[in-house]
C-alpha distance (Angstrom), angle and dihedral (degrees) to the residues before:
residue distance angle dihedral
M1 . . .
G2 3.78 . .
L3 3.80 98.4 .
T4 3.77 121.6 164.6
K5 3.79 110.0 -163.1
D6 3.77 128.4 -139.9
S7 3.76 136.6 139.1
T8 3.76 140.5 -158.7
G9 3.76 139.4 174.3
L10 3.75 128.4 -86.6
G11 3.74 116.4 -114.5
A12 3.75 125.3 -151.9
A13 3.71 123.6 -129.3
G14 3.75 131.2 171.1
G15 3.74 112.3 -22.7
G16 3.77 99.1 -25.2
L17 3.75 148.7 30.3
A18 3.80 113.3 -59.7
L19 3.79 124.2 -146.4
Q20 3.78 114.0 -125.3
R21 3.79 103.2 -141.7
R22 3.77 115.0 -169.1
S23 3.80 91.1 -150.5
P24 3.82 137.4 6.8
E25 3.83 89.6 -109.9
E26 3.80 93.7 57.4
R27 3.81 111.2 109.9
A28 3.82 122.0 -141.3
I29 3.82 126.1 -134.2
A30 3.82 122.8 -171.0
L31 3.82 118.4 -150.1
A32 3.81 114.4 -154.1
G33 3.78 132.4 171.6
N34 3.79 149.1 125.5
P35 3.81 118.8 -71.8
N36 3.83 115.1 -85.9
V37 3.81 97.2 23.4
G38 3.80 94.7 112.5
K39 3.80 95.0 -103.1
S40 3.79 93.3 140.2
T41 3.82 89.7 45.5
V42 3.81 88.7 56.7
F43 3.80 89.5 46.9
N44 3.81 93.5 48.0
A45 3.80 92.5 46.8
L46 3.80 91.0 53.7
T47 3.81 100.5 39.9
G48 3.79 104.3 25.6
M49 3.79 130.2 -88.1
R50 3.77 95.4 -85.0
Q51 3.78 125.1 64.8
H52 3.77 138.9 151.5
T53 3.78 126.3 -116.3
G54 3.76 132.5 -140.5
N55 3.79 134.3 -166.3
W56 3.76 131.0 -124.6
P57 3.81 110.0 -120.2
G58 3.79 108.2 -102.7
K59 3.80 93.5 9.0
T60 3.79 127.2 96.0
V61 3.79 94.7 -140.2
A62 3.77 133.5 96.4
A63 3.77 137.5 -153.5
A64 3.76 134.5 -167.1
Q65 3.77 129.6 -127.1
G66 3.79 127.2 -162.0
H67 3.78 139.8 168.2
C68 3.77 132.4 -132.1
R69 3.78 137.1 174.2
H70 3.79 118.3 -135.2
K71 3.80 123.5 -179.6
E72 3.81 93.8 -17.5
K73 3.81 94.4 -49.3
D74 3.81 130.0 104.7
Y75 3.79 125.0 -127.5
V76 3.79 133.8 -177.2
L77 3.82 116.5 -149.7
A78 3.80 125.7 -158.5
D79 3.82 116.5 -157.1
L80 3.81 101.9 -151.6
P81 3.83 122.5 -154.1
G82 3.79 113.4 -82.7
C83 3.81 111.5 -105.5
Y84 3.80 140.2 161.9
S85 3.79 98.8 -139.2
L86 3.79 143.4 5.8
L87 3.81 91.6 -142.2
S88 3.81 99.0 71.5
H89 3.77 127.5 77.0
S90 3.78 106.3 -123.2
A91 3.80 115.1 130.7
E92 3.82 92.0 -111.7
E93 3.80 94.1 51.6
E94 3.80 93.5 45.2
A95 3.80 91.6 48.8
A96 3.81 93.7 49.1
R97 3.81 91.7 46.0
D98 3.82 93.5 48.0
F99 3.80 91.8 50.2
L100 3.80 92.3 49.5
C101 3.81 88.7 48.4
F102 3.77 101.1 44.3
G103 3.83 109.0 3.4
G104 3.77 96.2 99.5
A105 3.82 99.0 -123.3
D106 3.81 115.6 163.6
C107 3.79 91.9 -143.9
A108 3.80 141.2 -4.6
V109 3.80 128.6 -130.9
V110 3.80 117.1 -160.0
V111 3.80 112.9 -155.1
C112 3.82 115.0 -149.0
D113 3.80 134.5 -176.9
A114 3.80 109.7 -116.6
S115 3.80 92.0 -149.2
C116 3.84 95.3 57.1
L117 3.78 103.2 27.2
E118 3.80 96.3 151.7
R119 3.81 94.3 66.8
N120 3.80 93.0 42.6
L121 3.80 95.8 49.4
N122 3.80 89.5 63.3
L123 3.80 89.5 69.1
A124 3.81 92.4 37.6
L125 3.80 91.1 58.5
Q126 3.80 91.5 50.3
V127 3.80 93.0 48.5
L128 3.82 93.1 47.6
E129 3.80 90.6 50.2
L130 3.79 88.9 54.0
E131 3.83 97.2 37.1
P132 3.84 107.3 26.6
N133 3.80 91.2 178.2
G134 3.78 93.7 76.5
A135 3.78 147.0 112.7
V136 3.78 136.0 -144.5
C137 3.80 121.4 -126.9
V138 3.81 110.7 -159.0
N139 3.80 99.7 -157.7
L140 3.82 134.0 -175.0
L141 3.79 93.5 44.1
D142 3.82 89.0 153.9
E143 3.80 91.8 59.0
A144 3.79 91.4 44.2
R145 3.80 90.5 53.8
R146 3.81 90.9 51.6
K147 3.80 88.7 53.2
G148 3.79 93.3 48.3
V149 3.81 94.2 -108.8
S150 3.81 121.2 139.3
V151 3.81 127.9 -177.2
D152 3.80 125.4 -154.5
L153 3.80 96.4 -136.4
P154 3.85 98.1 -179.5
R155 3.79 91.3 52.0
L156 3.82 92.1 48.1
S157 3.80 88.4 51.5
R158 3.81 91.1 52.9
L159 3.81 92.8 47.7
L160 3.82 94.0 48.6
G161 3.80 96.0 37.3
V162 3.82 92.3 -134.2
P163 3.83 134.5 95.1
V164 3.81 113.8 -82.0
V165 3.81 119.0 -162.3
G166 3.79 127.1 -173.3
T167 3.80 117.4 -141.0
S168 3.79 143.9 171.3
A169 3.78 97.2 -158.6
R170 3.79 95.6 -175.4
E171 3.80 88.8 59.6
G172 3.82 95.0 38.1
E173 3.82 91.3 -116.4
G174 3.83 116.9 153.1
L175 3.81 97.7 -0.2
G176 3.79 93.4 117.1
E177 3.80 91.6 54.5
L178 3.81 90.2 45.8
M179 3.80 91.2 55.7
D180 3.83 90.0 45.2
Q181 3.81 90.2 56.8
A182 3.80 93.7 43.0
A183 3.81 90.8 49.3
R184 3.80 90.1 49.7
L185 3.82 91.0 51.4
C186 3.80 91.5 49.5
A187 3.80 91.9 50.8
H188 3.82 97.9 37.8
P189 3.84 113.4 23.2
L190 3.79 117.1 -150.0
P191 3.81 116.2 -96.8
Q192 3.77 118.6 -106.8
R193 3.80 111.1 -72.0
E194 3.81 112.5 -106.9
R195 3.80 96.1 -155.2
P196 3.82 125.8 34.8
L197 3.78 117.7 -110.9
V198 3.81 93.3 -130.1
N199 3.80 131.7 35.9
Y200 3.80 108.8 -147.6
G201 3.78 97.8 -166.0
P202 3.81 132.9 -89.9
R203 3.81 98.9 -70.8
L204 3.80 96.7 46.6
E205 3.80 93.2 41.6
E206 3.81 89.5 53.1
L207 3.81 91.5 51.2
I208 3.81 91.3 45.9
G209 3.81 89.6 52.2
R210 3.79 91.8 51.5
L211 3.80 91.8 48.4
L212 3.82 96.4 45.8
P213 3.85 97.8 87.1
A214 3.80 91.6 52.2
A215 3.81 91.6 41.0
E216 3.82 92.0 53.0
R217 3.77 90.3 50.6
L218 3.81 93.9 46.8
A219 3.79 96.1 42.5
G220 3.79 93.4 57.3
G221 3.79 90.2 -164.7
K222 3.82 92.4 -61.6
V223 3.82 95.0 107.6
P224 3.85 131.8 10.4
A225 3.81 110.6 -82.8
R226 3.84 94.6 -136.5
W227 3.81 90.5 51.3
L228 3.82 90.4 49.5
A229 3.81 90.4 50.7
L230 3.82 89.5 53.6
R231 3.81 91.3 49.7
I232 3.81 90.3 50.5
L233 3.80 89.1 54.7
D234 3.81 93.6 50.8
S235 3.80 96.2 32.9
G236 3.76 122.6 160.8
G237 3.77 137.6 95.9
S238 3.78 132.3 45.0
L239 3.82 95.8 -33.3
D240 3.82 92.1 71.8
Q241 3.81 91.8 61.9
A242 3.81 92.3 42.9
L243 3.81 92.1 51.5
A244 3.80 92.3 46.8
R245 3.82 89.8 51.1
E246 3.81 96.7 46.6
L247 3.82 97.9 39.0
G248 3.79 93.9 44.5
R249 3.82 94.2 -122.1
D250 3.78 139.5 48.9
P251 3.84 109.3 -98.6
M252 3.81 90.1 -152.9
E253 3.81 90.2 61.5
D254 3.81 93.7 56.2
P255 3.86 109.8 113.9
E256 3.81 93.9 -137.6
V257 3.82 91.2 51.1
R258 3.80 92.1 47.9
D259 3.79 91.3 51.0
V260 3.82 91.9 53.9
L261 3.79 93.2 46.3
R262 3.80 92.4 47.0
E263 3.81 92.1 52.0
A264 3.83 91.2 45.1
G265 3.80 92.1 58.9
G266 3.81 121.0 -160.0
L267 3.79 116.8 12.1
E268 3.81 98.8 -173.6
E269 3.79 93.1 124.7
V270 3.80 95.9 47.3
R271 3.82 97.1 92.1
D272 3.81 92.2 48.9
Q273 3.80 90.9 48.3
I274 3.81 92.1 49.5
A275 3.81 91.9 49.9
A276 3.81 92.9 45.3
S277 3.81 92.2 49.5
L278 3.80 91.7 51.0
V279 3.80 92.3 49.3
G280 3.79 91.3 47.3
R281 3.79 93.1 50.3
A282 3.81 91.7 47.0
E283 3.82 90.3 52.3
E284 3.79 90.9 48.3
L285 3.81 93.0 51.0
A286 3.82 93.3 45.3
R287 3.81 92.2 51.3
A288 3.79 90.1 49.7
V289 3.81 96.8 53.4
T290 3.82 106.9 25.7
R291 3.79 129.1 83.5
T292 3.80 118.5 -172.1
G293 3.80 126.8 -157.0
G294 3.78 125.6 -144.4
G295 3.82 98.3 -103.4
Y296 3.80 96.6 59.3
S297 3.84 113.8 155.0
Q298 3.80 94.7 -26.1
R299 3.80 91.8 136.2
D300 3.81 92.3 48.9
R301 3.78 92.0 48.5
K302 3.79 92.2 51.8
L303 3.80 92.1 48.5
D304 3.80 91.6 46.7
R305 3.80 91.3 52.3
L306 3.80 87.0 55.7
L307 3.81 100.2 40.3
T308 3.82 99.7 39.7
S309 3.80 100.2 38.2
P310 3.83 114.0 114.8
L311 3.82 88.4 -130.3
T312 3.80 99.4 49.3
G313 3.82 105.6 16.3
F314 3.83 97.5 74.4
P315 3.84 97.0 43.5
I316 3.81 90.4 49.9
M317 3.80 90.1 47.3
L318 3.83 91.2 52.6
L319 3.81 92.3 46.2
L320 3.81 91.1 51.1
L321 3.80 89.8 48.6
L322 3.80 89.3 50.4
L323 3.81 90.6 49.4
V324 3.81 93.0 49.5
F325 3.80 92.5 50.6
W326 3.78 93.3 44.6
L327 3.81 90.7 51.9
T328 3.81 89.5 46.8
I329 3.80 92.7 50.1
A330 3.80 96.0 42.3
G331 3.79 94.6 41.5
A332 3.80 99.0 45.5
N333 3.82 102.9 46.9
V334 3.80 100.7 79.8
P335 3.85 97.0 36.7
S336 3.80 89.4 49.2
Q337 3.81 92.0 53.2
L338 3.81 93.0 46.2
L339 3.79 92.5 47.1
S340 3.79 91.3 48.2
Q341 3.81 92.2 50.3
G342 3.79 91.4 47.0
L343 3.80 95.5 48.4
F344 3.80 94.0 45.5
W345 3.84 91.0 47.2
L346 3.80 89.4 50.4
G347 3.80 89.6 47.8
D348 3.80 91.6 53.5
R349 3.79 91.4 51.3
L350 3.81 92.1 47.7
R351 3.80 90.3 47.3
E352 3.78 91.2 52.8
G353 3.79 91.2 49.0
F354 3.80 92.4 48.7
A355 3.82 92.4 46.2
S356 3.80 90.2 53.4
L357 3.81 88.2 65.5
G358 3.81 88.9 66.3
P359 3.83 103.1 -117.7
P360 3.82 121.0 160.4
E361 3.80 113.0 -77.2
W362 3.80 91.7 -122.3
L363 3.82 91.0 56.7
T364 3.81 91.8 50.6
G365 3.78 90.7 49.3
L366 3.80 92.4 46.1
L367 3.81 94.5 51.3
W368 3.80 102.0 36.8
D369 3.81 107.4 21.6
G370 3.78 92.3 38.0
M371 3.77 115.0 29.2
Y372 3.82 101.1 21.2
K373 3.82 97.0 43.8
T374 3.81 92.3 48.6
L375 3.78 91.1 48.3
A376 3.82 92.3 46.3
W377 3.79 91.6 49.8
V378 3.80 92.9 50.8
V379 3.81 92.0 49.1
A380 3.81 93.8 46.0
V381 3.80 93.4 48.5
M382 3.81 98.3 39.8
L383 3.79 105.7 37.3
P384 3.84 103.2 60.9
P385 3.84 96.5 46.7
M386 3.80 91.2 45.2
A387 3.80 91.0 46.7
V388 3.81 87.1 58.2
F389 3.81 101.5 34.0
F390 3.80 100.6 46.4
P391 3.83 96.0 51.3
L392 3.82 89.2 48.5
F393 3.81 90.5 48.6
T394 3.81 91.6 46.7
L395 3.80 89.3 47.6
L396 3.82 90.9 57.3
E397 3.81 88.3 47.4
D398 3.80 91.6 50.3
L399 3.80 91.5 48.3
G400 3.80 90.3 56.5
Y401 3.81 94.7 -115.4
L402 3.82 100.8 119.6
P403 3.85 94.4 69.2
R404 3.83 86.1 55.4
V405 3.80 88.4 54.9
A406 3.81 89.0 53.1
F407 3.81 89.6 48.6
N408 3.81 91.5 52.5
M409 3.79 94.2 45.2
D410 3.80 94.6 44.2
R411 3.80 92.1 84.7
C412 3.82 91.2 52.7
F413 3.79 94.5 49.1
Q414 3.81 92.1 43.5
C415 3.82 89.4 55.4
C416 3.81 87.6 53.7
G417 3.81 92.7 52.1
A418 3.80 92.0 -108.1
C419 3.81 134.1 114.5
G420 3.80 122.6 -89.4
K421 3.81 89.6 -132.2
Q422 3.80 85.8 71.6
A423 3.81 86.3 79.2
L424 3.82 89.3 69.8
T425 3.81 93.3 48.6
T426 3.81 88.0 49.1
C427 3.80 90.2 55.0
M428 3.80 90.2 50.0
A429 3.81 90.2 52.7
F430 3.81 91.0 66.3
G431 3.79 87.3 70.8
C432 3.81 98.0 37.3
N433 3.80 131.8 -16.5
A434 3.80 90.7 -144.9
A435 3.81 88.8 56.4
G436 3.81 88.9 48.4
V437 3.81 90.5 53.3
V438 3.81 91.4 50.3
G439 3.81 87.8 48.2
C440 3.83 89.0 60.8
R441 3.81 85.7 80.5
I442 3.81 88.1 85.5
I443 3.84 88.5 69.3
D444 3.81 109.1 89.8
S445 3.82 99.2 -162.8
P446 3.84 111.6 81.3
R447 3.82 89.6 -149.7
E448 3.80 93.9 53.3
R449 3.80 91.5 41.4
L450 3.80 89.5 57.7
I451 3.81 91.5 48.6
A452 3.80 89.6 53.2
M453 3.82 92.4 48.5
L454 3.81 94.3 46.6
T455 3.82 93.2 51.0
N456 3.81 99.7 37.5
N457 3.81 94.1 95.3
F458 3.81 92.6 64.6
I459 3.81 86.0 78.6
P460 3.83 109.8 79.1
C461 3.79 111.5 -123.9
N462 3.78 127.0 -143.1
G463 3.79 90.5 -89.8
R464 3.81 92.3 61.5
L465 3.80 97.4 42.6
P466 3.85 96.4 78.9
M467 3.82 92.0 55.4
L468 3.80 92.0 46.0
I469 3.79 90.9 49.4
S470 3.83 92.4 47.7
L471 3.81 95.2 50.3
I472 3.81 92.6 44.0
S473 3.80 90.1 50.8
L474 3.82 95.2 45.2
F475 3.80 100.0 45.4
F476 3.82 109.0 21.7
L477 3.82 108.3 35.6
G478 3.79 98.7 60.6
A479 3.80 111.8 -167.8
A480 3.79 94.7 -17.7
G481 3.77 115.2 131.8
G482 3.78 144.5 165.9
F483 3.78 123.3 22.3
G484 3.81 93.7 -14.7
A485 3.79 92.2 54.8
S486 3.80 93.5 51.1
V487 3.81 91.8 49.1
L488 3.81 92.6 46.4
S489 3.79 90.4 46.3
A490 3.81 90.2 52.4
A491 3.83 90.5 47.8
L492 3.82 92.3 51.4
L493 3.81 89.3 46.1
V494 3.81 89.8 53.7
G495 3.81 87.6 52.0
V496 3.80 91.1 52.8
I497 3.80 90.1 48.2
G498 3.80 88.4 48.8
L499 3.81 87.6 58.3
G500 3.80 89.7 53.2
L501 3.81 90.4 49.0
L502 3.81 91.8 50.4
M503 3.80 89.3 51.4
T504 3.81 88.7 50.0
F505 3.81 89.7 55.9
A506 3.81 93.7 44.1
V507 3.80 95.9 48.4
S508 3.83 91.7 42.9
K509 3.80 88.6 54.0
L510 3.81 91.4 48.0
L511 3.81 93.7 48.3
S512 3.81 93.1 46.5
A513 3.82 89.8 51.8
T514 3.81 96.8 45.8
L515 3.79 126.9 11.7
L516 3.80 97.0 18.2
K517 3.79 103.4 32.9
G518 3.76 118.8 177.5
T519 3.77 148.3 111.2
P520 3.83 116.9 -79.9
S521 3.80 110.2 -106.3
S522 3.76 124.4 -130.2
F523 3.78 120.8 -125.3
T524 3.75 140.2 -172.8
L525 3.78 113.9 -108.0
E526 3.77 117.4 -176.6
L527 3.80 117.1 -158.0
P528 3.81 102.9 -144.4
P529 3.79 121.0 -147.1
Y530 3.77 118.0 -90.0
R531 3.78 108.6 -97.9
R532 3.75 135.1 -167.1
P533 3.80 104.6 -108.8
Q534 3.77 120.2 -122.1
I535 3.79 100.5 -129.4
G536 3.80 95.8 -162.5
R537 3.79 93.4 51.4
V538 3.82 90.9 44.2
I539 3.79 92.2 54.3
V540 3.79 95.2 44.7
R541 3.81 94.1 44.7
S542 3.81 94.3 46.7
V543 3.80 94.5 44.4
F544 3.81 98.5 45.2
D545 3.79 102.9 28.7
R546 3.81 98.4 38.1
T547 3.79 116.7 11.0
L548 3.80 99.2 44.4
F549 3.81 92.0 35.8
V550 3.81 92.7 56.1
L551 3.80 92.6 39.4
G552 3.80 91.2 51.7
R553 3.80 92.5 53.7
A554 3.81 91.8 47.9
A555 3.80 92.5 47.5
A556 3.81 91.1 50.7
V557 3.82 91.0 63.0
A558 3.82 97.6 32.5
A559 3.81 95.7 70.9
P560 3.85 95.8 52.5
A561 3.81 88.5 44.6
G562 3.80 88.8 54.1
L563 3.78 89.6 55.1
V564 3.82 92.1 54.3
I565 3.81 92.5 44.6
W566 3.82 92.9 50.7
L567 3.80 91.7 50.0
M568 3.80 92.0 49.9
A569 3.81 91.5 48.1
N570 3.81 95.5 46.9
V571 3.81 106.0 35.0
Q572 3.82 106.0 92.3
V573 3.81 124.3 -151.2
E574 3.82 118.9 -178.9
G575 3.78 92.4 -16.2
A576 3.80 97.2 -49.4
S577 3.79 134.4 83.8
L578 3.79 123.3 -105.8
L579 3.81 86.0 -114.3
A580 3.80 91.4 58.9
H581 3.82 92.5 45.5
C582 3.82 92.0 51.6
A583 3.81 92.2 46.4
G584 3.79 90.7 50.2
F585 3.79 91.7 49.2
L586 3.82 91.8 52.0
D587 3.81 95.8 42.2
P588 3.85 100.9 88.9
F589 3.81 91.5 48.8
A590 3.83 94.1 44.2
R591 3.81 93.5 51.3
L592 3.81 90.0 62.7
F593 3.79 86.0 69.0
G594 3.80 100.0 43.6
L595 3.82 93.2 -97.2
D596 3.79 133.5 97.1
G597 3.78 134.7 -129.5
V598 3.80 93.8 -95.1
I599 3.82 93.0 53.3
L600 3.80 93.6 47.6
L601 3.81 92.3 45.7
A602 3.81 90.2 49.5
F603 3.81 90.0 55.6
I604 3.81 90.4 48.6
L605 3.81 93.5 49.2
G606 3.80 88.5 42.8
L607 3.81 90.1 65.5
P608 3.84 91.9 110.0
A609 3.83 92.7 50.4
N610 3.81 129.5 0.3
E611 3.81 90.1 -148.9
I612 3.83 92.1 80.5
V613 3.83 97.3 56.1
I614 3.82 95.7 93.8
P615 3.84 94.0 42.8
L616 3.82 88.5 50.7
I617 3.80 91.0 52.0
I618 3.83 90.5 50.1
M619 3.81 91.7 47.5
A620 3.80 93.1 50.5
Y621 3.80 94.8 46.2
L622 3.82 91.8 48.7
S623 3.84 92.0 42.8
Q624 3.80 89.5 -128.8
G625 3.77 125.4 160.6
S626 3.80 95.6 -131.5
L627 3.77 140.9 25.6
T628 3.78 110.6 -65.6
E629 3.79 129.1 -157.1
L630 3.80 123.4 -142.3
S631 3.79 104.9 -167.5
D632 3.83 93.1 -179.2
P633 3.84 109.5 80.9
M634 3.79 91.9 -155.8
A635 3.80 90.9 53.7
L636 3.79 89.1 52.1
R637 3.81 91.6 49.3
A638 3.80 91.1 48.8
L639 3.82 90.9 51.0
L640 3.81 92.0 50.6
V641 3.81 93.3 46.7
E642 3.82 90.8 48.7
N643 3.80 87.7 56.9
G644 3.78 94.1 53.7
W645 3.81 103.0 -88.4
T646 3.80 118.9 154.1
W647 3.78 131.2 170.6
V648 3.82 86.5 -88.8
T649 3.82 90.6 56.8
A650 3.80 90.5 48.4
L651 3.81 92.4 48.1
C652 3.82 92.6 49.0
T653 3.82 90.1 47.9
I654 3.81 90.3 50.5
V655 3.81 91.9 49.2
F656 3.80 92.1 46.3
S657 3.81 90.0 49.1
V658 3.81 89.1 56.7
M659 3.81 93.2 43.4
H660 3.79 116.2 38.8
W661 3.78 138.2 93.8
P662 3.83 118.6 -47.8
C663 3.79 119.7 -104.1
S664 3.80 118.1 -94.5
T665 3.82 92.9 -100.1
T666 3.80 91.4 54.2
C667 3.82 91.9 45.9
M668 3.79 91.6 53.7
T669 3.80 90.3 46.1
I670 3.82 90.8 52.8
R671 3.80 89.3 49.4
K672 3.79 91.1 51.0
E673 3.80 95.2 45.6
S674 3.83 97.4 42.8
Q675 3.82 95.8 36.2
S676 3.81 86.9 -142.2
W677 3.80 135.5 102.7
K678 3.81 88.0 -160.7
W679 3.80 93.3 63.7
T680 3.81 90.1 42.0
A681 3.81 90.5 54.7
L682 3.80 89.7 48.2
A683 3.82 90.5 50.1
V684 3.83 87.1 55.8
A685 3.82 95.5 44.1
I686 3.82 100.3 46.2
P687 3.84 100.4 60.7
T688 3.81 91.8 36.3
V689 3.81 93.6 54.4
C690 3.80 90.9 44.5
G691 3.80 92.0 49.0
L692 3.80 95.0 47.5
G693 3.79 90.9 45.6
L694 3.80 93.5 51.9
C695 3.83 92.1 44.5
F696 3.81 89.8 51.3
L697 3.81 89.9 51.5
I698 3.82 92.9 48.8
H699 3.82 92.5 46.7
T700 3.80 92.9 47.2
L701 3.81 94.5 48.3
A702 3.82 91.2 46.7
F703 3.82 90.3 49.9
L704 3.80 92.0 50.0
A705 3.81 89.7 48.4
G706 3.81 90.5 51.7
A707 3.84 95.2 -114.6
């Protein structure tokens, strides 16, 4: 096929997303499609597996842009947000529509699922009305064949009047032909269509005909005149302002347009008629070109009955969660120890080399004992669990299981006055709370999006899991060891996470009944077919797009935090370090909640990265000047017990780890997504108050019981 792969980010300009062409000769191709049709797989196969995303100004959605070279010519591809229609007003649909209108693409390719063509053709018709110079990519032909579905591609091409190409993007089938057709459209645009793709009925067609002269004059060649006439008839919403801005005048203010609309009378039924006509035409086309065998989707239906049933769906979900955490715990222990030993050994050698240059002792300590050790600890603790967890999480995503999780959890979130899509952002929070907050963009309702952001931190992220696992193992497993200990540890961890999930439900319910009142919105959730995961792609995508991304953000704040920690541990005032003074000051308050001053101070100083909380506790108890590692679990337990820890202290620390303020990265992400310091402050206050309240209750009950 002759593709050379590269990728770059999308930049925003004006009111929309701007293509970043590397040269004036580079042609632009827009990829549109429903969710779960393999659109991003097509994009990744053509441009490379890695790409950067960019946001539309004012919209909480992102798209990816990549470059490829085909037959000695360069092309830039834009992977638009997945959407079901261009007529609705969700952020994804508005963003895709605005880019197709004003983004400057030379052609559009609509990606469809061969096994459910009827639903996909609805969007294809809308895109081709807006961008007549387009093609249709009928993807997932391999899955369609397994389900006994066949599509007459030549006939569909004749009916639509555009090129239609069949592909199996996961296998690389048909991508060369797809690029051939797209390149041909870029070089030689299709002539104006003689007959419209959709007939909207006598009344609407009459009104469209009367509006066409004015629409042609107003459009000025920037958008199709017939499409503009349709938008005038169903005007309203954000598109009116966008059209007025791009066309230089408001079409609704044109005298000729106003005359037609005034004579037409009420147009309340226009939107419904437009939608119904599109659906009817899509059904007609699908019936004409699709043949279905007898065994269609039987396997998927059987699996869905098992995985989405109220009786079996939740137990299976909990067992899978238990399995993922057990694999994470069992698989990360040894690599984490080896990485820690290697990084600390390297740090000692670098420290010796730096000291040989004769710098002041305080500078050596600041750089190596402070910044480097903190950074090394964060990397050693975070990287191995993430390297296990994220591929497992991505594997479940690739299999098609995560939408089933959202389906199961939808009922729970609906009962709490929240959106069922919050289940997906909750899953993302297990890897990183900041990623979970960004994931809240998929929620259309601003009210429900805020609820999801404010409660996201109740789910412990990957940075908190090592501490939870350590304390569970040290104080609640007794003499258990080996396989049984790892399974029991995972089971107890699932219980702790269950507590966080219950708090998510409770606080969501409280917010939806008080500060963020409203009626839960409905949403469309498509259950994609179960697919055989591509292990190589899963590993690469999870490592580069998730693991290293999260690790990089944590490392960026870990080094400055190490500087502050070293200064506090080494600056002496009246015979004691600043660290000891601060811990002593906090101690009376912390003991009300079953903690002590050192524990509370460690959580405060761990704001940049939760991974350093335990090392900070060790450092303070040992009165060391830098973060200290205790590789022997029994030595760590002995140190904690010597400093007054009991099972009550461990339990309160575990609860407070699940429920306290978000890390600095998550706080800044909430600020960016909500555009408000008020909501950011509330996101800090809510879990902290809940955590302190529950710790106070546990400590009080234990005291009354004589524990």
